[in-house]
N, C-alpha and C positions, 0 to 999 in steps of 0.2 A: 414424569415416567421414569420409573424405577430402573435402576440399572446394576448388574452384577458388579461386585467390588474386586480389586485385586488383579490377577492377570488376566482374568476374564473380562475385565471392565470395559465397557463402549465409552470412547471420548469423542464429544464432538468438538473439531479444530475447525475455524474460520482464517484464513490466510489471504492476504491483500499484498502483493510484491510490487503494485504498480505505481506507487507514488514515491517511488526513489528510496522508499524505506520498504523493509518486510514488517508488515503489522500483523501479529497474530494475536487469537485469544482463545483460551479453553475454555468451553462452558461447564459451568459445575451446577449440580442440582442445589447447592446453597445460595445460588444467585451472587455468589462473590467470584466472579470470573477471573481469570489469569490470563494476563496481558503480557506481550513481550514487544520490542521493537529494534529495529537495527538497519543500518543503511544496506542496500539490496548489491552489495559486491563481495566478490571473494578474490583471492590471489593464493596461488600455490606456493607452499614453503616447505623448510626443512623442519623448523621448531626446534632446532639444535640448542640443547643447554650446555652450559661448561660442566664438566665433571668434577666439579669442586662445590662444596658447601657454601663457601664464602664467596666465590666468584658468582655463584648464582643469585645471591642478595644484589649484586651490583648490575646484574643484565635487565636490560628493557623486557618488561613482560607484554605479551600480547594474546589475545585469545585465537585459538584456532580449534579446528575438527578433524579427527581422522574418518575419511569418507571414502568408500570404494578403492581402499588401497592408496590413497595420497592423504597428504595434510595440507590443509586450507586455514589461511586466517580470514576474517570476514568482517563486515560492516567498517566503521571508520578506521579501524585498525590498519587497513589496508593502505591509506593514506601516509601511515608512519613508516612505511619500507621504500625504499628505493630498488630499483632494478626487478620489480616483479611485474607480472602481465596481470592487470585486473580484470576479471570478467563480470559484466554489468548485466542487469536484467534490463534489455532495452532490445528493440527489432521486433518485428511481428514472427521472427522464427523463435522467439525466445520461450513460447509457451511450451510448459512441459519438458523443455531441455535440461540437460544435466545441471547447469548453473541454478534454474529455478528448483529443480529437485533438490538439490544441495541445500539452498536457503530454507525450502519447506521443511527439510529435515533438521536444520539448525533449530528452526522456530520451534518445533515440536519438542526437541532436545531441551530448547531453554524454558519450554513451558512444563519442563519435569516430567516429561513422557519418556517412558523406556525400560518400563517392568513389565514387557510383554502385553501392553494393553492393545486393544483393538480401537482403531481411529478411523471415524466417519469425518472424512476431510471435505470441505469445501474450499474451493479456488476461486478468485474474483478475476475477471477478465472485462475490458471495455466492452460495451453493448457492442458496437460497431463490429467487433472482432468475433462475437460469441458465436454465430452460426459457422464461420470459418474454421474456427479454431478448438471447440468445445470439445469435439472427439478426438482431437490430436491429444489434449490434455489428458482426457481419461484414457485413451490407447497407452500413451507414455507411460502412465502411473498405475495401469492395471493389468495389461496384457501380458500373459505368461507366454514365454518362448519356450517350446518343446524341441528336443531331438528329434529329427525326422526318422532315423533308424530304431531308436529305443523307445519313442515316444515319453520319455522321462523329461522331467521339467529341467532347462536349463538356466533360465533366469525368471525370477517371480518380483516384478517390481512391487508387488504390494507388501514384501516383507523388507523392513528397514532397518538398517544399522547405522549407528553413528556414535562416536566419542568425543567429547568436548576435552578441553585440556584439564579440566578439575574432576573429570569422571575417572573412576577406578577400573571401572570395565564398561564396554560398549553398551550403549542403549538400544535395546530392541524392541519394536512395535509394528504392527501391520495395518495396513489400509483395508478395513473390510469394506468400505465404499468411498468411491471419489464422484463428488458433483462439482459442477462448473456452474457459476452463477454470474450474471452481468453486472459490474460496478454501476454506479448510479441508481439502479433500480434500488439496491440495498438501502442507499441513505433514504430514501422515500419511504421504506416499510417502516422507520423510526417514527413516522406520523400515524399509523395506523397499529402499532403493536407497542406495549410498553415493555420495560426492562424484564419483566416477568413472563413475557409471552402470552399476555393477555391483549385481546383485540380492543382497540380502543376507537372512539369516534371523534374526529378532530376536523373542524372545518377550516383549517388555517390556510388550507390549500383548495378551499372552494374557489369555483370559478375557473378561469384558465390561468395557469402557471407555467413556467420553463425552468426546469431544473438544470444547472449548468456546473459540471465537474471538471476541474482541471486538476489533472496529475503531472509526473513528472514528464510524460512523452507526448500525453494525448489530451483533448479536450471534448467533453461529450455533452450532449444536450438532447433534451428530450421534453415533450409536451405533457403535462399534466392537467386534465379536463375533469373538474369536479372530482379529484382524487384517482382517477383512472388514466393509465398511460395512453398516450396515443402515439402510435407507431405506423407511419406510413411506409418508411424505407428504413430498415434497420442499419444498413448500412451508412447512412448519412447522419446516425447519432453519434459517431466519432471523428473527430478531425484530428488526422494523425499530424504529428509534428508541430503542434500548436499547445504543448505543454510547457512546464517551467523551464526545462532544459533548453529547449530552442528558443524561448521568447524573452527568457531573463538570464539565464547561466551563460549560456553561451556568449550573448551581448556583453554582459560584465566582464567576463573572461578577457575579450578582446580589448576592451577598454584597461582592464587593470593590467594587462602583459605591457601596455604601452607606458606605463608608468615607471617601471624599473626593470632592469635586465634580471633582477633576483627572481621575477617573476615567469622567466621564460619556461620553466618547466611545470608551470601551474597548470592544474585541470579543472574543468567543470565540478569535479567530485570535492576538491578542496573549498570552492567557493559554495557549494550544498552545505557542507558543514558551518561555514559562516552564516548562510541564510537561516539554517534551523537555529542556531544559537542565537540569532538575532531575534527571530519570531518567538523564540521560547524566552527570551529576556523582557519581552515588551512590544516587540514589532517595529515598525517603520516611524511610527508616530510618537514614540516613546524618548523621553529624555534619557530615561535609565538602561534602555536596551544596549547591547553590545554586538557591534559589526564589526570588529577587529580582526584583520588578517595577520597572521604571524607568521611570516615566511621567509627569512633571511631579514626583511626589515618590517615593520609595523606599520599598517595603515587602517584607518577608519573606512571602511567600505559603505557604510550607510546612503551617502548621497549617492553613490552610482547604483545601487541596488533600487533607491527610491525612483530614479530616473528610468529606469528599464522596467520596473512594476507598473509606474504611470504610462509606460509606451504600451505595454501588455494589456492594460485596461484600454487606453484608446482602440487598440485592435478590436477588443471585445465589444466596444460601443460602436465602431464603425461597421466591422463585419456581422456582428450578432445581433446587437439591440437595434441599432438603425437601419441596418441592412435586412437581416432575415426576420426580424422580428417588428418590422415598420415603426421603431420607435414605440413600440410598447403598446400601440394602438389595438384596442381590444384584449389587452393582455393585462390581468391583475397584478402580475410582477414576476419576479426572477427570485429563485433559491439557489444559493452558492455553497459549494462545498469541495472539500478536495483541500490539495496543499496550497492552490492558487488564491483561495477565496479571500483570505485576511490580507493578502497583498494588493488585490485589485478592488476590493470592496470599498475602501475610503474615497478613491478616485470615482467610482461608479456612482456612489452616494452623492458626491457633489455635482454630478452632471444631470442626475435623474432624481425624482423623487425618492428620498430616502427609505421612504415605506414600501416602496415597488422594488429594491434591491436589498434582499435581506440575506444574509449569512444563516445557516441553517439552525445554529445555537441561538438565533434571536427571537427563534418563536417559542410560545409557551411550551408546549408539548416536546420540543426538542431542546430544551435550554440545557440539558445536561450532554449533548451529543457533541463531541468536537469535532470539526470540520475534517480533519485528518482521517479520523477512524470512522466516518459516519457508515460508510459502505459496510465496513466489517461488523459494525454494530447493529445495523440492520438485520444481517442475516444470522448474527449470533442470537438476536431476538427472535427470529422465525424459527430457529432451531428448537425454542422452548414451546411454541404453539403446538398442543396436543395435536396427534395425527388425525383423530376424527373430526377437528374443527377444519384442518385443511381439506379433509375428503369433501365435508360439506360445503366449504367455498368452492372447491371446484365444480362440485354437481351443481351448486346454485348459479 
């Protein structure tokens, strides 16, 4: 689909704030999509520098963004500052609120958007919250507020402006459309759409499968029958407070605080940074992975993380696999994705047939899809499907 270039360029952007990270992708015609990722946190700061060139070279630097008249640092930089209030993307009231809007705008800026481009924005949300909060997000990112007396526009949320630390001038862009799509389903699109937006036929989810998506705060589950979604009660697809934050990070924090008084002001966010470092360097079962916490004293947290990852897997086995899914009777298997998948999969594979508990990148057709970005990747692929093909599918 050809697009105009320059200030009138229309850019497709997909953003997922829900796994503790803000994952974002800018879809390009060349196929070389642009990605960015940072922790879904912000903290208001002054960002003052020494008024001296030499002293500036000695000052600790951190990223920040000027947004709506205030200056905020974001991502992991928040953890390096004391006496700041950290805003997190959490709670059901978070959808479309100022914190999420800030994270969305930072993501767009880090994707090098800001020369007057028109953005077609796709925001992801847990499927169980989709019907309740879809219109809230769209309204908060789209609704123009007019003065009752003059009928002139007082506020247009579609017009965005943000300036990152490295920017000489503010970045300006406009949301020409905002659509909200459910997580979990996005990852499943990867089985039927290739990276170039072409429909593919895959029998890998033939029969009856269940998709399980564990993020930072929620655990989503849905049945896939012969490639089609089975939804009897959309609200039951999302289990609140059963994500990584509650099931692993909060428990690890409680145990770590008992180790030393140095950890009295430690938060789940500090442990999330250790978790991500550990997974990026090999995971729970690698001798090379780094699970070291440096916080006054240094301690290796791998044994504690492994303990609570196993307990999370036990919860899934007891409550989901054995309980809700009757020990996989009549079910071909479970496909896992999201931030929890590589934490719980090794344990689940010990307790059930390994070929029936599979992470999304273990299938041939989705081998290049990372569990963390699977939902975002699916909707990025969908955006490349020609509109006439989508119309034909809807009619069919």
